[in-house]
C-alpha positions as CSV (number, residue, x, y, z in Angstrom):
1,M,0.0,-0.1,-0.1
2,T,2.7,2.0,0.6
3,E,4.3,2.6,-2.9
4,I,0.3,3.0,-3.9
5,R,0.3,5.9,-1.9
6,R,3.9,6.9,-3.2
7,Q,2.4,6.7,-6.9
8,I,-0.8,8.9,-5.7
9,D,1.1,11.2,-3.7
10,R,3.4,12.1,-6.8
11,L,0.4,12.9,-8.8
12,I,-0.8,15.1,-6.7
13,I,2.2,17.0,-6.1
14,R,2.4,17.6,-9.9
15,L,-1.5,18.3,-10.3
16,K,-0.9,21.0,-7.5
17,Q,1.6,22.6,-9.4
18,Q,-0.4,23.1,-12.5
19,D,-2.1,27.1,-12.3
20,A,-5.4,25.9,-13.4
21,L,-5.8,23.7,-10.0
22,S,-3.4,26.2,-7.5
23,A,-6.6,27.4,-5.6
24,V,-7.8,23.7,-5.0
25,R,-7.0,22.2,-1.5
26,F,-6.3,18.6,-1.7
27,V,-6.9,16.3,1.2
28,R,-6.6,12.4,2.3
29,E,-9.8,11.0,2.2
30,Y,-9.9,8.9,6.1
31,G,-6.4,11.1,6.7
32,G,-5.4,13.2,9.5
33,D,-6.7,16.3,8.1
34,P,-10.5,17.1,8.8
35,V,-12.9,18.3,6.4
36,E,-13.4,21.7,7.6
37,T,-17.4,22.6,7.6
38,P,-18.5,24.7,5.8
39,V,-16.3,24.1,3.1
40,H,-14.7,27.1,1.9
41,G,-13.5,27.0,-1.6
42,M,-12.7,23.9,-3.9
43,L,-11.7,21.0,-2.2
44,A,-10.3,17.6,-3.4
45,A,-10.5,14.5,-1.0
46,V,-8.4,12.1,-2.3
47,G,-8.8,8.2,-1.4
48,I,-8.1,4.3,-2.6
49,V,-11.0,3.2,-3.6
50,K,-9.5,-0.6,-4.0
51,T,-6.2,-2.0,-4.5
52,A,-5.1,-5.4,-6.0
53,R,-2.1,-7.6,-6.8
54,E,-2.8,-8.5,-10.4
55,K,0.3,-10.3,-11.3
56,S,3.4,-12.1,-9.9
57,Y,6.9,-11.9,-12.0
58,L,9.4,-14.7,-11.2
59,G,11.6,-15.0,-13.9
60,G,10.7,-16.2,-17.5
61,L,7.5,-14.2,-17.3
62,L,8.7,-10.8,-18.1
63,S,12.2,-12.1,-19.1
64,G,14.4,-14.5,-17.5
65,D,16.0,-12.7,-14.4
66,T,13.2,-10.0,-13.9
67,Q,11.2,-10.4,-10.9
68,G,8.7,-8.3,-8.8
69,E,5.0,-7.6,-9.0
70,T,2.3,-5.6,-10.5
71,Y,-0.3,-3.9,-9.0
72,S,-3.4,-1.8,-9.4
73,A,-5.4,0.7,-7.6
74,E,-8.6,2.4,-8.4
75,V,-8.2,6.2,-7.4
76,E,-11.2,8.6,-6.4
77,I,-10.8,12.6,-6.1
78,R,-14.2,14.0,-4.6
79,V,-14.6,17.5,-5.5
80,Y,-16.5,19.7,-3.2
81,A,-17.7,23.2,-4.2
82,P,-19.8,25.4,-1.5
83,Q,-23.3,25.0,-2.1
84,R,-24.0,28.5,-1.4
85,E,-22.0,29.2,-4.8
86,N,-24.4,26.1,-6.4
87,G,-21.5,24.2,-7.4
88,N,-20.3,27.5,-9.5
89,G,-16.7,26.0,-11.6
90,L,-17.6,22.6,-10.3
91,S,-17.2,20.9,-13.8
92,E,-14.8,23.5,-15.4
93,L,-12.6,22.1,-12.2
94,V,-13.4,18.7,-13.0
95,S,-12.3,18.9,-16.7
96,E,-8.9,20.6,-15.6
97,L,-8.4,17.4,-13.3
98,L,-8.9,15.0,-16.2
99,T,-6.5,17.1,-18.4
100,G,-4.2,17.8,-15.5
101,L,-4.1,14.1,-14.5
102,E,-2.9,13.0,-18.1
103,K,0.0,16.0,-17.9
104,A,1.0,14.5,-14.4
105,D,1.1,11.3,-15.3
106,E,4.9,11.5,-16.2
107,E,5.5,7.7,-15.9
108,K,2.2,6.6,-17.9
109,L,0.8,4.6,-14.9
110,I,-3.0,6.0,-15.4
111,T,-5.2,3.4,-17.5
112,E,-8.7,4.7,-17.2
113,T,-10.2,7.9,-16.0
114,A,-13.9,8.8,-15.7
115,A,-16.0,11.9,-14.3
116,S,-19.2,11.3,-12.0
117,S,-22.3,13.9,-12.6
118,I,-23.1,16.5,-10.0
119,A,-24.5,15.2,-6.6
120,F,-25.4,16.8,-3.4
121,D,-23.8,16.2,0.3
122,S,-26.1,17.1,2.5
123,N,-23.6,16.3,5.5
124,L,-20.9,19.0,4.4
125,N,-23.6,21.1,2.2
126,T,-21.6,21.4,-0.6
127,V,-22.5,19.9,-4.4
128,Y,-19.4,17.6,-5.7
129,R,-18.5,15.2,-8.6
130,S,-16.1,12.4,-8.1
131,L,-13.5,11.9,-10.3
132,T,-12.1,8.1,-10.8
133,F,-8.7,6.7,-12.4
134,R,-7.2,3.4,-12.3
135,L,-3.3,3.0,-11.6
136,E,-0.9,0.0,-12.9
137,F,2.5,-0.2,-12.1
138,C,5.2,-2.5,-11.7
139,L,7.6,-3.5,-8.9
140,C,9.9,-5.2,-10.5
141,G,13.7,-5.5,-10.8
142,E,16.4,-7.8,-12.3
143,G,16.7,-10.5,-9.9
């Protein structure tokens, strides 16, 4: 799980460096930082939905002396906007995130991306959209 989190953190750091996303506050879902209520400005909660070890390589499968494992992770970024602003700019921000992920993915680990329709969260009094993506990578080395 540590390597998966490390890969996600690299992507988020690169997203934060993009001008169009500089005003977004990124937090870990289920992390130590509580989500403020009411939400002020755009907030992106990043969470790992599912992880899996896809394949194990023990010589001969990739090459005669390669060893390691392939991992995948489904990641969700739930983007919140204050309800009092009727979610103004939410769809544009999600669009920026989708194109920003492509730029941030220097290692080409992302295989799928999708965005949900707009929904309302009554607990946080916000409107939100979820952006999901799938990471696939190999922790392989010469054995």
